[in-house]
C-alpha positions in Angstrom: 23.9 -134.6 -77.4 23.3 -131.1 -75.8 27.0 -130.7 -75.3 27.7 -131.6 -78.9 25.1 -129.1 -80.2 26.6 -126.3 -78.0 30.0 -127.1 -79.3 28.8 -127.1 -82.9 27.0 -123.8 -82.4 30.2 -122.2 -81.2 32.1 -123.5 -84.3 29.6 -122.2 -86.8 30.7 -119.3 -89.0 28.1 -116.6 -89.5 27.7 -114.2 -92.4 29.0 -111.1 -90.6 32.2 -112.9 -89.4 32.6 -114.4 -92.9 32.4 -111.0 -94.5 34.5 -108.9 -92.1 37.1 -111.4 -91.1 37.6 -113.2 -94.4 35.9 -111.9 -97.5 36.9 -108.2 -97.1 40.5 -109.2 -96.1 41.3 -112.0 -98.6 39.2 -111.1 -101.7 40.1 -108.0 -103.7 37.4 -106.1 -105.6 39.4 -106.6 -108.9 39.1 -110.3 -108.6 35.4 -110.1 -107.8 34.7 -108.6 -111.2 36.4 -111.6 -112.9 34.5 -114.2 -111.0 31.1 -112.4 -111.2 31.4 -112.7 -115.1 31.2 -116.3 -116.1 32.6 -115.5 -119.6 35.6 -113.8 -118.1 36.0 -116.7 -115.6 36.0 -119.2 -118.5 38.6 -117.3 -120.4 40.9 -117.1 -117.3 40.5 -120.8 -116.5 41.3 -121.7 -120.1 44.4 -119.6 -120.0 45.6 -121.4 -116.9 44.8 -124.9 -118.3 41.8 -125.5 -115.9 39.2 -127.8 -117.7 35.7 -126.4 -117.9 32.6 -127.0 -120.0 33.2 -125.7 -123.6 31.6 -122.5 -124.7 29.7 -123.1 -127.9 27.9 -119.8 -128.5 26.9 -116.4 -127.1 24.1 -113.9 -127.5 24.7 -110.2 -126.6 21.9 -108.3 -128.3 18.2 -108.7 -129.0 18.7 -108.8 -132.8 20.8 -111.9 -132.3 18.2 -114.0 -130.5 16.3 -115.6 -133.4 19.5 -116.6 -135.1 20.8 -118.2 -131.8 17.5 -120.1 -131.3 17.7 -121.4 -134.9 21.2 -122.7 -134.3 20.1 -124.3 -131.0 17.2 -126.0 -132.9 19.8 -127.8 -135.0 22.0 -128.7 -131.9 19.7 -128.7 -128.9 21.9 -130.3 -126.3 23.3 -127.5 -124.3 23.3 -125.4 -121.1 22.1 -121.8 -121.3 23.5 -119.4 -118.6 23.5 -115.7 -117.9 27.1 -114.5 -117.8 26.4 -112.4 -114.7 23.8 -114.5 -113.1 23.9 -115.8 -109.5 22.4 -118.7 -107.6 21.3 -120.7 -110.6 18.7 -118.1 -111.7 18.2 -118.1 -115.5 20.0 -121.4 -116.2 18.2 -123.7 -118.6 19.6 -127.1 -119.5 18.3 -128.4 -122.9 18.6 -132.1 -123.6 16.8 -132.4 -126.9 13.7 -131.4 -128.9 10.3 -133.0 -129.5 8.0 -131.8 -132.2 8.0 -128.0 -132.1 9.3 -127.9 -128.5 12.7 -128.0 -126.7 13.0 -130.4 -123.8 14.6 -129.4 -120.5 16.7 -131.7 -118.3 13.7 -132.0 -116.0 11.7 -133.5 -118.8 9.5 -130.4 -119.2 8.8 -129.2 -122.8 8.9 -125.6 -123.8 8.2 -123.9 -127.1 11.0 -122.2 -129.1 9.1 -118.9 -128.7 9.4 -119.4 -125.0 13.1 -119.9 -125.3 13.4 -116.7 -127.4 11.6 -114.8 -124.6 13.9 -116.3 -122.0 17.0 -115.3 -124.0 15.5 -111.8 -124.3 15.1 -111.6 -120.5 18.7 -112.7 -120.0 20.1 -110.2 -122.4 18.0 -107.4 -120.8 19.6 -108.2 -117.4 16.7 -109.9 -115.6 19.0 -112.4 -113.9 22.2 -110.4 -113.7 23.6 -109.0 -110.5 22.6 -105.4 -110.3 20.1 -105.7 -113.2 22.7 -104.7 -115.8 22.5 -105.8 -119.5 23.9 -109.3 -119.8 25.2 -111.9 -122.2 23.7 -115.4 -122.6 26.3 -118.2 -122.7 25.7 -121.5 -124.5 27.8 -124.3 -123.0 28.2 -127.9 -123.7 25.8 -130.1 -121.8 27.5 -132.1 -119.1 26.7 -135.9 -119.0 27.1 -136.9 -115.3 29.2 -139.8 -114.2 26.8 -142.8 -113.4 27.5 -143.0 -109.6 26.6 -139.4 -109.2 23.8 -139.4 -111.8 22.0 -142.1 -109.8 21.6 -139.6 -106.9 20.1 -136.8 -109.0 16.6 -136.2 -110.3 16.9 -135.4 -114.0 19.8 -133.0 -113.7 23.5 -132.8 -113.2 24.8 -133.0 -109.6 27.8 -130.9 -108.7 30.4 -130.7 -105.9 31.0 -127.5 -104.0 34.5 -127.2 -102.5 35.3 -124.4 -100.2 38.9 -123.2 -100.6 40.6 -120.8 -98.2 44.1 -119.6 -98.8 44.5 -122.4 -101.3 43.5 -125.1 -98.8 40.3 -127.1 -99.3 38.3 -127.1 -96.0 34.8 -128.4 -96.6 32.9 -130.0 -99.5 29.4 -131.0 -100.3 27.5 -132.7 -103.1 24.6 -130.8 -104.4 21.7 -132.8 -106.0 18.9 -131.7 -108.3 15.3 -132.5 -107.3 11.9 -132.3 -108.9 11.4 -129.0 -106.9 14.6 -127.5 -108.2 13.7 -128.3 -111.9 16.8 -130.3 -112.5 19.2 -127.7 -111.0 21.5 -128.4 -108.1 21.3 -125.1 -106.3 20.1 -125.5 -102.7 18.0 -122.4 -102.4 16.0 -123.6 -105.5 15.2 -126.9 -103.8 18.3 -129.0 -104.3 19.7 -131.3 -101.6 23.1 -130.7 -100.0 25.1 -133.7 -98.9 28.1 -133.4 -96.7 31.4 -135.1 -97.9 34.1 -136.4 -95.7 36.9 -134.4 -97.3 39.6 -136.7 -96.2 38.1 -139.9 -97.7 35.6 -138.6 -100.3 32.5 -140.4 -98.7 29.1 -138.7 -98.3 27.9 -138.2 -94.8 24.8 -136.2 -93.7 22.3 -134.5 -95.9 19.9 -131.5 -95.7 17.0 -130.3 -97.9 16.2 -126.7 -97.0 16.4 -126.6 -93.2 15.4 -130.3 -92.8 17.9 -133.2 -92.4 17.2 -136.0 -94.8 18.7 -139.5 -95.2 17.3 -140.3 -98.7 16.7 -138.3 -101.9 13.2 -136.8 -101.7 12.2 -137.9 -105.2 14.3 -141.1 -105.8 14.3 -142.6 -102.3 18.0 -143.6 -102.6 20.2 -143.4 -99.5 22.5 -140.4 -99.5 25.2 -141.4 -97.0 28.1 -143.7 -97.6 28.5 -143.0 -101.3 32.2 -142.9 -102.5 32.7 -140.1 -104.9 34.7 -141.0 -108.0 38.1 -139.3 -108.8 38.0 -137.6 -105.4 41.7 -136.6 -105.3 41.4 -135.2 -108.8 38.3 -133.1 -107.7 40.2 -131.6 -104.8 43.3 -130.8 -106.9 41.2 -129.2 -109.6 39.3 -127.1 -107.0 42.6 -125.7 -105.6 43.9 -125.2 -109.1 40.9 -123.1 -110.0 41.2 -121.0 -106.8 44.8 -120.3 -107.6 43.9 -119.2 -111.1 41.4 -116.6 -110.0 43.6 -115.5 -107.0 40.9 -115.3 -104.5 41.7 -116.1 -100.8 38.2 -117.5 -100.1 36.2 -119.1 -102.9 33.6 -121.7 -103.5 34.5 -123.9 -106.5 31.7 -125.8 -108.2 32.7 -128.9 -110.1 31.0 -131.6 -112.1 32.2 -135.0 -113.1 31.5 -135.5 -116.8 31.2 -139.0 -118.1 33.5 -138.2 -121.1 35.9 -135.6 -119.8 36.1 -136.2 -116.1 36.1 -133.4 -113.5 35.3 -129.9 -114.8 35.1 -126.6 -113.1 31.5 -125.4 -113.6 31.8 -121.9 -112.0 33.3 -120.1 -109.0 31.6 -118.1 -106.2 33.5 -115.3 -104.5 30.8 -115.1 -101.8 30.2 -118.7 -100.9 27.2 -119.5 -98.8 27.5 -121.2 -95.4 24.9 -124.0 -95.7 27.9 -126.3 -96.4 28.4 -126.3 -92.6 24.8 -127.6 -92.1 25.3 -130.4 -94.7 28.6 -131.4 -93.0 27.4 -130.8 -89.4 30.7 -129.1 -88.9 31.5 -125.5 -88.3 34.0 -123.5 -90.3 35.3 -121.2 -87.6 38.0 -123.5 -86.2 39.1 -124.4 -89.7 39.4 -120.8 -90.9 41.1 -119.7 -87.7 43.7 -122.4 -88.0 44.5 -121.8 -91.7 44.5 -118.0 -91.2 47.4 -118.2 -88.7 49.6 -120.9 -90.3 52.2 -120.8 -93.0 50.4 -122.4 -95.8 52.5 -124.8 -98.0 53.4 -123.6 -101.5 52.6 -126.6 -103.7 49.2 -127.6 -104.7 49.6 -131.2 -103.5 50.8 -130.1 -100.1 47.8 -127.9 -99.7 45.3 -130.7 -100.6 47.1 -133.0 -98.1 46.8 -130.2 -95.5 43.0 -129.9 -96.1 42.6 -133.6 -95.7 44.5 -133.7 -92.4 42.4 -130.8 -91.0 39.3 -132.6 -92.1 40.3 -135.8 -90.3 41.4 -134.0 -87.1 
């Protein structure tokens, strides 16, 4: 056990090495600007034929807020996102309305005036990187596939796939909890579940810094679940990474009941908790891919990632 922990510690990739050896070398500043703006990302993905949740509406100025909320009142099922937000901050998923209140995915009601104030905060830049003025995006609400929905507390689970030089290397399932208010982001209280990338089965799980075996709210086991359409998820993650031309990117995907896998968003500075969820370090994987001749076709790169995962 001690020998295994020492080996794992030597394999873990830290932030400094991630930044200096990989981010600064493989990600150009021009591509950062595209990925940091969700509206620009959606336009690029659409141009490359990469499926993503549809964009229904936007709000760019305070004078547009009341009109937007009036339109949402007539069609309340949606996801509200800051275009330049990060880490899930400012995201609100609306599943319906009840009386004079909207209802969030977590089941919590909130008044339309509260929503107007939230949109005002988004436009003012409260949730944007750098505090700049922002744009609110209104996307279609994703309806999760039943196998994955059964593992999530009142929200939409997503899959984070880490892609380096066009090769998928690690993946994890991110699950909403009561604490995360229906959002899947780990630092908000979501659960990260490692995925055997070669076979598409869930393995270990972590909530914060603590290993877990069951969902903290639902009590359901988290290991041994076979993810649906796994091959399609991996191919779509690589396709999205190719579209934005980033050497290192975290691709977040959802499996919609009606449309199948969709690219939710991309992260040009992916976190490293994915190593903890998988109990596997990234250093050997990154070092191997950095020095090899990576195959050109998408299918060959997905197959390479699976071989590395099973090694």
